[in-house]
N, C-alpha and C positions, 0 to 999 in steps of 0.2 A: 632542486636539480631544474635546469631548464627544459624548454620546451625541446631541444632536440637532445638529448638524454634522456628524458624522459621517454619519448617515443623509442629512442635505443631500446631500453630495457623492455618497452611492450614489446618491440619485436622477438628478442630473446627470451620473453616469458614461457617458457612449459609449462603445461599442466603435469600432476602427477602422475606415475604410469602406473595405466590399472592392472599388472601383472602382480599387483600386493594389494590385499582390500582389507580396511579391516572390519571387524563384526563385532567390536566389545571394546569396553572401556572400564576398566577402574582406576577409579584418578581419587588421590587425596588432595587437600590443598591445607597448607596452615598458614595463614594470613599472621602478620607482626604488624600489627595501627601503630605502633609505637616507631618503628623505622621505617614504615612503608616497604614491606617488602616481604616476601612470602617464598612457602618453599613447598615442594611437592613432589609427589610420584605418580606414575600413570602407568600401569600394564594394560596392554592393548594388542587382545588376540586377531591373529593375523589368517587371513587364506594366503597361502605364495602358492601362485598360479602355474608360475615356473621355476627352475632353478634359476639364483642369484646370490652372487654374494654382496649384495648391498643392499641396504634398507634406506628411501627416500622420505620423509614427511614433514611436516611444516614446523618452523619455530623462529620465533624472531623477539627480541631484547629477554634473551630465554639466556642460562648458564644451566648447557647437560652437561651428563657425567653419567657413570657408572651405566652404560648402554649395553646391557645383557638382551640373549635372544632363547628361548628355551624349546624344544620343540615338543612331541606328545610323547615322545618317548625318554623325557627329562633331559635329554642332551641339552647342553647348555655351552653356549659361546659367548664372551663378552668382547664388544667391538669398540671400534676406535671411530670418532665423530669427527665429520669434517662441516666446518660452516659456510653458506654461501647465504653472506647478509644479503647482497641485492635480491636474490632469488625467495629468500624469508625462508628459507631451507638447511636443514641438515642430511647429507647422509652418512649411517651408520654400515664400516665397513666392517667385513669379516672373514679370518681368516681361510674360513670352510666355506662354500658354498651350500646355502640353506637349498634342498630338493624340496620339489611340490608337497603340499601340505598345509598341517594346522602347526602354527605358532604362538610365541609371546612373548612381547619385546616387552620388555622393562627398564625404567628411564626414571629417571632421578634430575631436579631442575630447582632452580629459584630465579627469582624476576622480581622486579617491582610495580607496588601498588602504584601505577601511573596519576599523573593529573590531568590526562587528556578524554577524560569519559570515553574510553576506547580499552578493550580489551580488558584486566581487573582493574579497576583504578579507583581512587580513594573518593570519599563522600566528604564533604564537612556539613556540619550545623553545628546548632547552638542546642545546651540545654533548654529547659522549657522556661525556666529563669533567665534565661538570657548573662546568665554569669558565668558559663564556658562554652569553648568550643571543643567542640569531639570531632573522631572521626570514624566513618565506617567506609565498606569497599564492597562492591558490587561489580556486576559483569554488564559490557556490552558486546557481543561478536558478529553483529552481523554490520558489513556482508563478510569481511573475513578478516576477525579478528581475535579469535580463539586461540590462534596459534602464538598472541604476545602472553597469552595465560598458559598456555600446557602445550606440548607436542601432542601434532594430531594431522591427521588426512584432512583439512581444512578448505574443502572442495563440496558444496550441495550436494553433489551426486554419492560422495562418499559416507552413507549413513550407517550406523551404528547404534547398539545400544549402549546406557551408562549408568553403571554404578558409581556413585557420589559421594566420600566422606569427608567433612568439614572440620579439624581440629581450631577450635576458640575458645577466646575467652570465656568462661560461665554465664558472666554478666550481659553478655549479646547474643541475639537471638539469629542462628542459622535455617536459611531457609535456601530450596533450592527447586528444581522442577516437578519433584515428586515428595508424596508425601515422607515424613520420618518415620523411619525404620526401627532406629534406636536411639540412645543418647544416654551415654556415661562419661564417668569420669576419665582423663586420660591419664593413662600414664602414672597411675596415682600420686595426680597433679590437682589441689584443691581449686588452684585457679584456672584451670582452662578444662574442655568437653570435647567428646571426638562423636560425632554426629552423625549415624547412615542412611542414606536415602535408601527407598524402594527404584528398582531398576526402572529404567526411561524404558519408553516403549521407542521402537527405529525412528533413528530421525537424524538430521545433518547436525554439523558439528557448532552451527551458527544460533540455532536454538537452545544448546544447553543454558545454564542459568545458574545462580549461585549467590547469595547478599547473605551481607554482614552487619550487623549492628544496632542501636536501640531502637525499637518499634514496638508501637499501640496496633490493636487490630478490632474488626468488629469482622464478626461471621455468622454464617448461615448456611442453610444447604438448599438449592433449589427443587423443582419440582419432582426433576428424576433421580434425586438422592445425590447429587453432586455436590463434594462439601467446598463452603468456597469463605476466603479471608481479605480484606481490604487491610493492608498495613499501611501504616501512618507515622509521620513523626511522635515523638511520647506526647502525651499531652493533648493532641489532638486527633484522637478515634471518631470523634463523631462526623469527621471532616469526612472520610470513608462511608458514609451511610449511602447517600447517594449513589454512588459508584456501586456498591453491594447490591441494592435493590435493582439496579440497573441491569448487572450483571446478574441476578436472578431470573429474571423477566427474559433478557436477550441470549442467556444459554439454552433453557429449552426449546427459544424459537429456533435456533438453528438447526436444533437437534431434529424437530419436527420438519422443517424445510429442506433437509439434506437426508429426510429419516435416514439417520447413520447418528448412532448412540455415541457421544460425548466419551473419548476412550481411556482416558485417566481418571483417577479418585478425585482430585481438586482441581480448582481453578480459581486461584489465587491471584491479587494483584498488589501492587507495591508501587507508594509512593518513591520516590529516589530524589534528593536533594539535589542532587547532580546532574543534570541527567543530558546529552546532546539532541536527541531526538524526543519528536510529541511521546511514541509510545513502542515497546518492541514485544511482540506474540511470541514468547519464548513458550512452550511447551508447558505446562500448570504453576505457572510466575511471571504473567506480563507486566512488564515493569515500565512503567512513566515519569514523567518529568512530574513534580509534584501540582505544578497549575494546573496541571492535564486530567488530575485524577480527582485532588483533594478541595474540594469546597466547604466552606463553614453555612453550616443550615441559617445561622442568623444574618446573613448578610449576599447571599447568593442570590445573583439577577438571573434572571431566563436562561437571557445568552450563556452565562456562566455551563447553568444545568445542562444546553444544549451541547455545552464542546464536551464535557465530561462524559456526555452518552455516546457520543459519537467514538470517540478514541476507541479503540480496542481496536544468460542469453534465452529464461524466460520470466525475466525480476518483474516486467509490466504485469502478466497475467496475476503472480502472486501479489503486487500492491496493487493493483487495479482492481483487482476481482476483492481484494480487502478492503479497498473505500465502498466500493458500492455496496457490500453487504452491509456495512454497518450503517449506512443509509436506510438499507430494508429493515436492520433491525428496528432501528429508531423512529421510523414509519411508525412501523407496526405496534412497537410499545408506548410512544408518547404523539399519538397525532396531531395532537395538537400544535407541537412544534413546526408544522409546516416545511418538511425537513426537507421535499423536495425542490420546493423553490430558492431553498438554500443551496441546494446542492447543484442547480442550473446556474447561480450566482457564482457560489465561490468554487466550483470542481470545473464542470460543462466550460461557463464562459471564461476560465481563466486560462483551460489550456487552448484555446481560440486566438488568444494574443501572442503566444512565442510558437503556435505551429504556424502562423500565420507567415513565418519571415522564411526566406529563403535559405536560414542556418539550420532551419530546422532538421529532427531526425527523425527514422519511426520508433514505434515506440516498440517495437523487436528487434533489439539491437543485438550480435554478435558480439561477445566479451571474452576479450584473450587474456585479460592482465588482470589482476584485482585495483590495479589503481584507477580501470575502467568503469567499474561499481559505481563510484560514486560519484562519476558524471553525467551517468544516466537518472540517478534518484533525483528527478527532478518532474515539472508538470508533466511533462508530458506520457513520465509512467506511473504517474497517480492521475493526474487529473483527463489525461484522455483515453488511459487505461481503462479507466472506470465508465466513463461517456460508453467507451466500444460495447461493455460490457452490459452496458443500461439499454443500448439501444439492440444487441445481440438480444436480450430477455423477450425485449416488446417484439420483435423480428419472428421468432419462434415462439412466444404464448408462453404463460408462467408454467402451465403443465407440461409441457413438454420439458421447459428449462430444469425443473427441479427432475424428471426423469432421467434424463440425460445426465444432470449433474450427480443423480445417485449415482447411477452406475460408474461413470467414471471414477468418482471418488470411492466404491467398492474397489473396483478393480487396481485401482495404483493407489490405494491406501498403504502409508511406508514404502511405498518406491518411486525411484524416479519417472520425470514423464517429464511431456513437449507438450508446448500448447496445442499442435495439433490432434494428439490422442484426446484432447478436449471436445475441440474440434468436431473429429468423428462420431463421438459418442450422440453429440447434442442433435448433428445431423439424421444420425440414425432414429433417435427420439424423435423429431420433427418431420423428417422428411423434405428438409431442405437442404438446399447448395449451401450446408456454412460454411465449409471449409474456402468456397470458390469468392463466399461472399469478406468475412472476414480478413482474409487475405491484402483485400484490396486497403483493407484499414490498419491493418498492422505492419505491412510490408513494406510501405512508401509512407513518405511524409506527407505532412498537410493532410487538408480536408477541401471539399467543392462548394463552391458557389452555384447554387441555382439560378439559372436566371427566367422569368415565367413570364410569358404573353399569352393575353387570352382574345378570344372571340366569341361572339352569342351566334347561337342559330336555334331560333325560334327559342325555347324554354330550356336549351342546353348550352353548357358551359364547356369549352375546347378550350384546354390549357396545353401549350408549348412550352416545353421545359428542356432546358441546356445545362450543360455540365462543365465548369471550367475550375481549376484549383483556384482558389479565394489566396492571392498574395497581399499584407500590408499596403504595401506601397504602391499600388494598383499595376505594376506591371506581370507581362504574360508570361505564361508557363512556359520556358523553354524544352521540358520532357513532357508535357501533354498529357499529364497524369489522367486517368478515369477510373472510377470510381463504382462498386454495384454498391446502389444506397437504395436500403429501403425509404418508402416515400409516401406521407398518409397525408392525406386531403380531406378537411372537414369544410361544412359551413352553416350559413345559419338556420339553414332550416332545422338541422340539428346538431348546438354546436358542443355537444356533449359525446358525439359519438360520430366515429370514422369515416367518410364517406367511399375513400376507395383508399385501399392500398396496394401500392404496386414494388416492385421490387426492378429499379432502373439499369440494366448492364448494357448501356449503349451510349453516345454523345449527347443524343438527343432522342424524346419520346414525347409523346400525345397521350393527353388522358381528357376524355370526355365525362362529363359530367353532367347527369340528368334533371329535368327538372329544376334549375336555376332560376330564379325571376331575377331580372335584369337587373336590378338595385340591390341583390342581396352579395354579401360579401365571401369570399371563398380565402382560406389561408392553408398550407402547408404546415406540414413538421406538428402534429397534436403531441401538446404539450411540452413541445421542444425534444424531443428524445432523439430526432435523427442529427446526424453530427455532419450540418452543412448549414449555412446563409445563405437565408432566399431574398432575391432581388424582384420587388415587381412594378412593373407599371406605376404610375403616378397614381392614375385614378383606383388601380386596384388597393392601391394601400390606402389613399383615403378611406374606402369604403370600412378599411377596419379600425377608425376612430370608434364606429359605434359600439363594437365586440369591448373596445378596449375602457369606453368611456361609462357603459352601463356593467362591466364584469364579465358578461356571460361566458368569457375563455380563461380559461385560468391564469392564473401568478406568472406561471413559469412561459407561459405564451406572452404574457404583456409584458415580462420583461424582455424575451428575447425579440420582440416585432423591434422594441427601440432600439438593442442592439446592435442589432445587424444593420438597421438603418444607419445609425449612428458607424459602424466601419464601413459600410461602406462610401459614408461623406468622406470619411478619411481617407479610402484609398482612391478617391475620384469617380467612382461607378454609382453614385447619386446625389442629386442636388441638397445642398440642404436646407434648401427651401422647403424640401419634403420633410425633414426632419422637423422643421419648426413647427409644422402643421400639423406632426402627429401629438407634439407635446399637449395642446389645451387635452387631449382625449384622457388625460392621465391628473386633471385637475381635482377630481374627486377621490384619487387612488390614496387605500389605504393598508397597502401591504408596504410593511417595511423594509423589504428586502427589493422590491420591488422602486422603490423611493430611492435607497441607498444606491442602485446600480441606473436609474437615469441621471443621479445629484452625480454621480463620476463620470458619463460621456457629457452632460450640459458643460463640467468644470473642464473636459477636455479640448470638445468643440470652442467653448469660449475661448481657450489659450490661442486654440487657432485660428478661428475668426479676427480676434484683437480690435473688434470692432464696436465702438461707445455701445451705438443704437441697437446694433443685436446686442448684446449685452444687458441692455437695458428692458429689453422684449425677452426675454431668457429669466431675466428677475421679475418682471412682472408676471412671469406665466409663475415661475414658484409661488 
């Protein structure tokens, strides 16, 4: 589809009417892996809010027939199906109007088990001895691909419960969100079985999951009694042990942190041979790319173990919060991983690059068409979203954050919600203007550069701080964007504690630090939690060589000091000489993540300068 047609389709797109609401799905699926097809039927319980002669729902790449609707009085009508291929939906039309009330819509359908890793798709694997290629099938419904597997109300706000039944060959495992309720021979056929699963909680369609294939597993229960399995390819079940051990630690941590019990009886994980994303958080059955879950205990490195431990219109809140909380849990369970330094390097610093472009976008973006969802699954949604949550947590404090989060989750469990509802609960818990502060970060693109100048009066240090948007090419911000910025300042006299914390809510502010000696260093942004870059005067920056060299400041701060200066040099805001004078203080640096960031910035600057003597000096420093 060309750009013009794509934009036209987005303009024409309409969400499903809210006059009909699904409450429950009875879903049966039978895959035929030898033909790469499946057939199924779904009975959808509906609430019709006003009289209508048609029902509109999503279905694409499906042949749907035999549509019938039945009222609570058992009156039944057969409907005629019209397809809207562009809109990925069908309309079931009836001769007689449906009055307001409860109904059950029954549909039969067939579809293809595709090879595109979306919807209900096929996975390819070899037998342990490598002699035979076999196939399984798995689902991936986020963001809007459940409609490829069965007809449904495939929008996140239409939540319902699900009773799922799988009809599969007896030699294959049938796995879904919920524990197995029953498993029997199907229709007196010794080759097939029918597996029924417990009813799910109320949830969106994109969280539905089912998998068919050959799998081994390891299992345990966590300290709260939740059953856990990690499914791996046959012959590799020991590769799932570390993921299982991690899950058994992480899930109780989350239950304690949120003060909310995990709501279902199992928490399974499964390694899928063909999987487009790192992982998908389906309730009760988290699906992963095999390399993101499975590790060989004989050959795994610390980096591999860390990767496995991490993988667990408000998309940013969903994805951004999940990214932040996974780091929090890993830090709690595996403090030796130094995971927050890796967060700063791989997540925080990652979004600073695209968000400094004029073509960036806010993290909270209205979505009108499913095609737009994939467009904003980017570093802004994940990395900036999680960094905003990290800053907010620090701004209001852990106790208030946990209290507000618990109240929010309690009120909106199994319900639809929006970002403002979370801000409201966090504001009540902290007595701080959360909505006003966070709106400046979520509703506008970019982030600020804080320019710091200082004066000395006796033993006081007076800091004058000015904010402006940081733009990568050094150009001016035509929109004159401003942020409400939680600022922290700390000094040489107590490098492990914040000296002052203020909310910058105007273009310029002044901070007075008392009892700061003439040669003492000062630094903004304790542990590099705030979403801003800092430009110091050359003399102020030079004083930071001391805490970098003797490592009295955190690895996160050592990393971001040089990262900020490098970015400012690239943008023409700071002299390259300042960066070169800074580098010798890292000569005894022993943190790999810090060194990796330095090497990347040095490479960029060397390419930019392309002067032999500078290059030689850089190599001598290394």
